[in-house]
VOGU-3710 file (C-alpha; in Angstrom, 3 decimals, decimal comma):
1> milsiiqmgi> 83,845/-138,404/73,573  86,085/-136,613/76,065  82,903/-135,405/77,928  82,015/-139,123/78,118  85,383/-140,257/79,430  85,229/-137,369/82,086  81,750/-138,330/83,138  82,756/-142,113/83,556  85,797/-141,109/85,527  83,731/-139,067/87,868
11> ykwsglfniv> 81,079/-141,909/88,403  83,943/-144,318/89,081  85,601/-142,042/91,731  82,146/-141,143/93,217  81,574/-145,022/93,543  84,871/-145,674/95,107  84,510/-142,691/97,379  81,118/-144,051/98,665  82,772/-147,583/99,105  85,529/-146,008/101,120
21> kkllknflff> 83,126/-143,770/103,272  80,895/-146,906/104,012  84,035/-149,025/105,094  85,161/-145,995/107,447  81,918/-145,644/108,909  81,594/-149,504/109,616  85,059/-149,165/111,214  84,204/-146,470/113,327  80,956/-148,268/114,642  82,972/-151,443/115,176
31> svrkiptplv> 85,518/-149,650/117,093  82,974/-147,990/119,503  81,858/-151,690/120,354  85,436/-153,112/120,831  87,049/-150,238/122,589  86,988/-151,246/126,289  84,886/-148,696/128,383  85,047/-148,746/132,253  81,691/-149,296/133,902  80,273/-146,739/136,335
41> kgsllivkld> 79,241/-148,811/139,197  75,710/-148,146/140,512  74,558/-146,493/137,052  71,300/-147,430/135,481  70,277/-146,367/131,728  66,460/-146,577/131,004  65,728/-146,353/127,371  62,317/-144,901/125,986  62,513/-143,722/122,469  59,008/-144,078/121,401
51> nigdyvlfrf> 56,342/-141,144/121,130  54,657/-138,892/123,854  51,528/-141,180/124,462  53,768/-144,196/125,029  55,746/-142,210/127,674  52,678/-140,931/129,494  51,556/-144,538/129,827  55,179/-145,460/130,982  56,303/-142,829/133,352  54,983/-144,290/136,547
61> mlkeirndsv> 57,808/-146,831/136,221  60,390/-143,887/137,098  58,845/-143,345/140,509  58,607/-147,021/141,138  62,348/-147,609/140,125  63,495/-144,605/142,051  61,652/-145,715/145,232  62,730/-149,145/144,993  65,108/-150,618/147,638  67,699/-151,677/145,187
71> fgnykitlig> 67,506/-149,578/141,934  66,771/-146,507/144,016  70,404/-146,478/145,085  71,496/-146,146/141,482  72,305/-142,990/139,450  69,479/-143,106/136,948  69,625/-141,745/133,436  66,790/-141,671/130,931  67,773/-141,651/127,259  64,592/-140,485/125,726
81> nssfrdlaee> 62,723/-139,257/122,507  63,195/-135,389/122,397  59,553/-135,010/121,471  58,711/-135,603/125,190  61,534/-133,547/126,681  59,303/-130,699/128,063  57,041/-133,099/129,773  59,538/-135,340/131,411  61,846/-132,379/132,530  58,831/-130,875/134,152
91> vdnqwidrfi> 56,996/-133,546/135,831  59,724/-136,345/136,323  62,886/-134,670/137,164  62,739/-135,837/140,720  63,161/-139,446/139,701  65,748/-139,100/137,244  69,488/-137,954/137,693  70,185/-137,158/133,996  68,434/-137,081/130,864  69,863/-137,770/127,343
101> wvdknrfssn> 67,758/-136,561/124,591  67,744/-138,256/120,945  66,411/-136,551/118,054  65,360/-139,590/115,944  65,884/-137,816/112,540  69,591/-137,119/113,428  70,035/-140,441/114,797  69,045/-142,047/111,563  70,747/-139,591/109,310  73,993/-138,205/111,141
111> twyklnlfhq> 76,863/-140,606/111,700  78,835/-138,336/114,176  75,447/-137,719/116,267  75,203/-141,542/116,591  78,527/-142,152/117,494  78,510/-139,316/120,346  75,370/-140,854/121,723  77,021/-144,405/121,817  79,991/-143,038/123,584  77,618/-141,462/126,127
121> irkyeilinp> 75,924/-144,824/126,967  78,973/-147,171/127,109  79,660/-146,601/130,725  76,389/-147,632/132,400  76,347/-150,785/134,411  72,547/-151,791/133,908  70,266/-151,020/130,855  66,551/-151,446/130,855  64,373/-151,254/127,821  60,780/-151,440/128,586
131> thsrseeydd> 59,284/-151,385/125,115  57,047/-154,110/123,649  57,239/-152,855/120,020  61,084/-152,574/119,869  62,811/-151,043/117,097  65,999/-152,433/115,335  66,904/-148,862/114,175  66,421/-147,118/117,620  66,190/-148,773/121,035  67,719/-152,240/120,132
141> tialysnarm> 70,762/-150,385/118,632  71,098/-148,631/121,803  71,217/-151,988/123,576  73,688/-153,254/120,990  76,280/-150,563/121,518  75,674/-150,497/125,447  78,583/-152,073/127,313  76,228/-153,002/130,494  76,801/-156,117/132,307  73,101/-156,306/132,522
151> kigmraddsn> 70,625/-155,733/129,755  66,929/-156,222/130,399  64,393/-155,817/127,547  60,932/-156,734/127,054  59,749/-159,497/124,766  58,831/-157,705/121,587  55,997/-158,074/118,967  56,437/-157,962/115,429  55,006/-154,486/114,964  58,462/-152,859/113,956
161> mdirklhhsd> 60,491/-155,977/113,009  60,051/-159,331/111,442  60,239/-162,574/113,354  63,969/-163,307/112,146  65,206/-159,730/113,274  63,299/-160,021/116,537  65,311/-163,204/117,385  68,603/-161,576/116,405  67,946/-158,422/118,528  66,988/-160,456/121,565
171> nhyteiietg> 70,621/-161,342/121,577  71,378/-157,788/122,500  70,047/-158,396/125,785  71,092/-160,555/128,816  67,496/-161,143/129,942  64,178/-160,881/128,107  61,033/-160,333/130,299  57,827/-161,929/129,075  54,739/-159,933/129,519  52,676/-162,158/127,162
181> qdvlfefyry> 51,678/-161,859/123,469  47,978/-161,318/123,953  46,372/-158,006/123,120  46,844/-156,087/126,351  46,437/-152,433/127,418  49,829/-150,887/127,392  49,764/-149,520/130,804  48,881/-153,113/132,216  51,969/-154,522/130,050  54,250/-151,986/131,532
191> kifaekilkk> 53,111/-152,825/135,109  53,850/-156,506/134,455  57,183/-155,754/133,325  57,988/-153,508/136,280  56,790/-155,872/138,668  58,995/-158,702/137,285  62,110/-156,418/137,324  61,464/-155,041/140,750  60,094/-158,555/142,017  57,256/-157,049/143,811
201> klniskpvie> 53,462/-156,057/143,130  52,948/-152,386/142,619  49,739/-150,582/143,959  49,053/-148,547/140,938  45,932/-149,052/138,807  46,101/-146,234/136,104  48,477/-143,748/134,690  48,260/-140,379/136,698  49,850/-136,916/135,778  50,005/-134,600/138,988
211> lrvkevnsie> 50,609/-131,012/137,535  53,362/-129,236/139,329  53,802/-126,596/136,737  53,106/-122,779/136,675  49,838/-122,492/134,659  50,655/-120,724/131,425  48,003/-119,860/128,723  45,494/-121,571/130,785  41,663/-120,668/130,190  39,342/-122,245/132,631
221> naivifpggt> 36,357/-124,246/131,696  37,198/-124,357/127,802  36,578/-127,112/125,316  40,002/-127,972/123,839  40,252/-129,532/120,367  43,234/-131,379/119,162  42,937/-132,135/115,416  46,499/-133,383/114,935  48,412/-136,698/115,259  51,215/-138,616/113,947
231> feskkwsvrn> 49,327/-140,928/111,398  47,251/-139,630/108,622  45,017/-142,729/109,026  44,203/-141,803/112,456  43,299/-138,113/111,661  39,665/-136,960/111,498  39,294/-134,363/108,722  39,962/-130,663/109,726  36,755/-129,783/107,687  34,805/-131,964/110,393
241> ylllaesltn> 36,490/-130,387/113,187  35,560/-127,008/111,818  31,989/-128,183/111,472  31,949/-129,416/115,006  33,514/-126,161/116,444  30,699/-124,242/114,729  28,061/-126,643/116,302  29,784/-126,261/119,675  29,540/-122,410/119,432  25,693/-122,600/118,854
251> httkkiifig> 25,264/-124,931/122,030  27,716/-123,353/124,532  29,249/-120,070/125,516  32,524/-121,593/126,448  35,651/-120,732/124,656  36,878/-123,239/121,867  40,555/-123,629/121,881  42,537/-125,512/119,086  45,835/-126,797/120,104  48,640/-128,616/118,046
261> nqtesdiepl> 52,196/-128,580/117,133  54,318/-128,165/114,124  53,047/-131,201/112,498  49,525/-129,534/112,145  51,143/-126,514/110,059  49,194/-127,610/106,924  45,932/-127,299/108,635  46,621/-124,273/110,830  45,555/-121,436/108,063  42,018/-123,090/108,000
271> iaafclsnnq> 41,762/-122,965/111,691  43,173/-119,662/111,993  40,638/-118,229/109,470  37,714/-119,890/111,422  39,152/-118,442/114,720  39,281/-114,938/113,257  35,596/-115,184/112,216  34,363/-116,693/115,478  35,197/-114,689/118,923  34,441/-117,956/120,920
281> ainlinktnl> 37,362/-119,844/119,095  41,059/-119,480/119,946  43,938/-120,723/117,805  46,876/-122,058/119,588  48,092/-124,467/116,971  51,932/-124,478/116,922  51,867/-121,744/119,988  52,301/-124,061/123,028  54,730/-126,394/124,343  54,019/-129,660/126,235
291> veilslvsna> 54,038/-127,880/129,500  51,519/-125,317/128,461  49,467/-128,090/126,995  49,351/-129,925/130,410  48,026/-126,684/131,836  45,366/-126,232/129,181  44,175/-129,874/129,521  44,116/-129,667/133,218  41,846/-126,519/133,168  39,597/-127,549/130,368
301> sfivgnessv> 36,132/-128,714/130,861  36,369/-131,137/127,929  38,742/-132,502/125,288  37,845/-133,478/121,742  40,617/-134,952/119,468  42,185/-137,726/117,691  43,687/-140,647/119,441  46,997/-139,038/120,413  49,490/-137,854/123,117  46,656/-135,348/124,051
311> ihiaasmgtp> 44,195/-137,986/124,704  46,581/-139,956/127,053  47,329/-136,625/128,902  43,703/-135,983/129,503  43,113/-139,595/130,532  46,021/-139,285/133,107  44,843/-135,716/134,314  41,190/-136,753/134,832  39,839/-134,321/132,234  36,727/-135,750/130,360
321> flcianghnf> 37,083/-136,365/126,811  35,968/-137,647/123,568  38,455/-139,684/121,352  37,685/-139,950/117,785  39,579/-143,264/116,610  39,753/-145,581/113,795  40,560/-148,561/116,062  44,073/-148,903/115,286  45,871/-150,851/117,975  42,411/-151,471/119,619
331> mrfspyppei> 42,440/-152,296/123,372  46,301/-151,680/123,336  46,226/-147,757/123,381  42,481/-147,019/122,855  39,838/-147,407/124,241  41,264/-147,472/127,871  39,836/-150,423/129,912  36,445/-149,442/131,272  37,554/-149,721/134,881  39,676/-146,812/134,062
341> iplesyifpf> 37,731/-144,587/131,434  34,198/-145,152/130,358  33,822/-146,611/126,850  31,762/-143,672/125,948  34,507/-141,592/125,978  35,623/-143,084/122,709  33,848/-142,986/119,130  34,916/-145,427/116,399  33,558/-146,099/112,922  32,355/-149,552/114,158
351> kyvypditia> 28,682/-148,849/114,014  28,903/-149,137/110,246  30,355/-152,738/110,728  28,223/-153,767/113,771  25,018/-151,742/113,586  22,404/-151,897/116,403  24,826/-153,256/119,257  25,896/-151,673/122,436  29,235/-150,014/122,919  30,131/-152,902/125,170
361> qkykytleav> 29,203/-155,451/122,410  31,332/-153,553/120,009  34,284/-153,535/122,269  33,958/-157,493/122,545  33,283/-158,189/118,946  35,923/-155,702/117,716  38,679/-157,573/119,940  37,769/-160,811/118,132  38,054/-158,985/114,764  41,486/-157,660/115,768
371> lndfifpdiy> 42,691/-161,168/116,820  41,587/-162,221/113,126  43,160/-159,488/111,482  40,055/-157,278/110,772  40,782/-154,264/108,661  39,226/-151,225/110,294  36,815/-148,973/108,426  37,858/-145,354/107,440  37,699/-142,825/110,165  35,972/-140,481/107,859
381> qisetdvmer> 32,695/-142,613/108,161  32,423/-140,841/111,546  30,391/-137,664/110,881  30,277/-134,568/112,736  26,670/-135,303/113,740  27,782/-138,466/115,288  30,458/-136,684/117,461  28,075/-133,802/118,455  25,579/-136,186/119,605  28,049/-138,158/121,543
391> iekrdvl> 29,188/-134,828/123,254  25,626/-133,725/124,047  25,025/-136,864/125,891  28,038/-136,352/128,046  26,543/-133,183/129,601  29,585/-131,175/129,360  28,166/-128,089/127,479
//
């Protein structure tokens, strides 16, 4: 009886504590928005909180904004996802005066971390958010708490928000730039956005990364394999990658290098065991940063991997590759338009849906399927033999 009373009291007090905690939290966030903050004249905040591949396609805008006759005179700050920090600080620091890095996990879970960021962004005169799949939790929240007199955003799709929330979040901006709602290669969408805010045509046709870094851990003329990625549905199995690596060692004397980050920790032991038993294979999983990956990709003879940041880096550096993809975001992120990258650089499981047609026909028919909400077949339908045959046709061994 006494124990029950004590437990009930603890439950009631914990409930009251949570209510008070929530009220205090709401008051703190409300106060940040309402406390007057003087704007720094000539200051510009660019918001880019999505992933590495998105950044690779977007980053040309930094140079164009820095060289613009109007915005070039501003002090430019990039608030970015900490996942691409190494890349941005190494190849884009000449365009940016200051970087603010955001750990999205801490931003979601740590009130004081978030409040500190909000205090840092309040002083900027202009905010630009060039993201098509905007997020209510991240970049649109930055726009909401910004005190900028001008906030420019891109018309968003409903990938991360429903229509009702989209319309509400549009109100966080003073201007929404239209780039069209049709399926479009993301680099081209960024270009449309940049041309509208800069009010001029841009003479750029594809994303390019010019390596300015000291080459570290570089092995010339190797075949680099990237078996990782953000989404499980876009990952080809590690078993298939190991079978592919075995086939490659039977067809070439080139080194086979596996690369990846901490998200590939679950498959690293299997790759490490393979590399120990094969002196052509090198395991660099979770042993390289983004700068070192740039160097490895630049010096490689060929890249094989899932649709991921490494494929976008290879495309931007002119390194031949084969991307193993399931067709998610088809034509938005992969494949690249054929005027930039040959369609043969991608392999999809579409032959199981459209047998006996050319790659170009698959490209056309699959676009029609995307527009009709087609559900893509499983990436596991692509076999090691399929991939090896495609590599042999590329004459890179």
